[in-house]
C-alpha positions as CSV (number, residue, x, y, z in Angstrom):
1,M,62.2,129.8,135.7
2,V,64.7,127.0,135.1
3,R,67.6,129.1,136.3
4,D,65.7,130.3,139.3
5,N,65.3,126.6,140.3
6,G,69.0,125.8,139.9
7,I,68.5,123.7,136.8
8,L,71.3,123.8,134.2
9,T,70.2,124.3,130.6
10,Y,71.5,122.4,127.5
11,A,70.7,122.1,123.9
12,D,72.0,120.4,120.8
13,F,72.4,122.1,117.4
14,M,73.1,120.7,114.0
15,F,74.7,122.4,111.0
16,G,75.0,121.4,107.4
17,L,71.5,120.2,106.7
18,P,70.4,119.8,103.1
19,E,69.5,123.2,101.6
20,E,70.8,125.1,104.7
21,S,72.6,128.3,103.9
22,N,75.7,129.8,105.6
23,E,73.4,132.7,106.8
24,E,71.0,130.2,108.4
25,M,73.9,128.5,110.1
26,K,75.0,131.8,111.5
27,Q,71.5,132.5,112.7
28,T,71.5,129.2,114.6
29,V,74.7,130.3,116.4
30,E,73.1,133.6,117.4
31,L,70.0,131.7,118.6
32,A,72.2,129.5,120.8
33,K,73.8,132.6,122.3
34,K,70.5,134.4,122.8
35,L,69.1,131.4,124.7
36,N,71.8,131.9,127.3
37,L,72.3,128.2,127.8
38,D,74.7,126.8,130.3
39,Y,75.9,124.1,127.8
40,A,75.4,123.5,124.1
41,W,76.7,120.9,121.6
42,F,77.2,121.7,118.0
43,A,77.6,119.0,115.4
44,P,77.4,118.3,111.7
45,F,74.1,116.9,110.4
46,L,74.5,113.2,110.0
47,T,72.8,111.2,107.3
48,I,71.4,108.2,109.2
49,P,70.4,105.1,107.3
50,E,66.7,104.6,106.5
51,T,65.8,108.2,107.0
52,E,64.1,110.4,104.5
53,F,67.2,112.4,104.0
54,Y,69.4,109.4,103.4
55,R,67.0,107.7,101.0
56,N,66.6,111.1,99.2
57,G,70.3,111.5,99.0
58,L,70.7,108.0,97.4
59,D,67.8,108.6,95.0
60,T,69.1,111.9,93.8
61,K,72.7,110.6,93.7
62,K,73.8,113.3,96.2
63,I,75.0,110.3,98.2
64,R,77.0,108.3,95.6
65,F,76.6,104.9,97.3
66,D,75.0,103.3,100.4
67,Y,78.0,103.8,102.6
68,W,76.2,102.7,105.7
69,Q,75.5,99.3,104.1
70,R,79.2,99.1,103.0
71,Y,80.2,99.8,106.7
72,V,77.9,97.1,108.0
73,E,79.4,94.6,105.5
74,N,82.9,95.6,106.4
75,V,83.0,97.2,109.9
76,P,86.8,97.7,110.1
77,E,86.6,100.1,107.2
78,P,85.6,103.5,108.6
79,I,83.0,105.7,107.1
80,Q,84.8,108.5,105.3
81,Q,82.0,111.0,104.6
82,Y,79.0,111.1,107.0
83,W,78.0,114.8,106.5
84,W,75.7,116.0,103.7
85,P,77.6,116.0,100.4
86,D,76.8,119.7,99.6
87,F,79.2,120.7,102.4
88,N,82.9,120.6,102.4
89,Y,84.3,118.7,105.4
90,E,87.1,121.2,106.0
91,N,84.8,124.2,105.9
92,L,82.2,122.6,108.1
93,T,84.9,121.5,110.6
94,E,86.4,125.0,110.6
95,F,82.9,126.5,111.1
96,L,82.2,124.2,114.0
97,G,85.4,125.3,115.7
98,Y,84.3,128.9,115.3
99,V,80.9,128.0,116.7
100,F,82.3,126.4,119.9
101,R,84.7,129.3,120.4
102,S,82.0,131.9,119.7
103,F,79.6,130.2,122.2
104,Y,81.9,129.3,125.0
105,L,84.4,132.1,125.0
106,R,82.0,135.0,125.0
107,P,82.3,137.2,128.0
108,K,78.7,136.6,129.1
109,H,79.3,132.9,129.3
110,I,82.7,133.0,130.9
């Protein structure tokens, strides 16, 4: 119905959530393709301050220190790790590159 009325479709997808497996991340990519969206954005899961995920990460020591508080106290110092600690930054970045290529360079989309 949306396409029939000339409306473009868009969705956001997050990867690297706590407890998320590689297989689940791949299933998310396949879902994005299956939805046949015009546009999609793929990003790492961010641990935002004062959320349940962030508090849990601090409580369980998955997040070693309150880096958001440190950032607020010293803004010029960039946040070095904003993704969930169970994921390797290089692997997650490489996976996101694959996701963008896989979504936007598929023949059906081009």
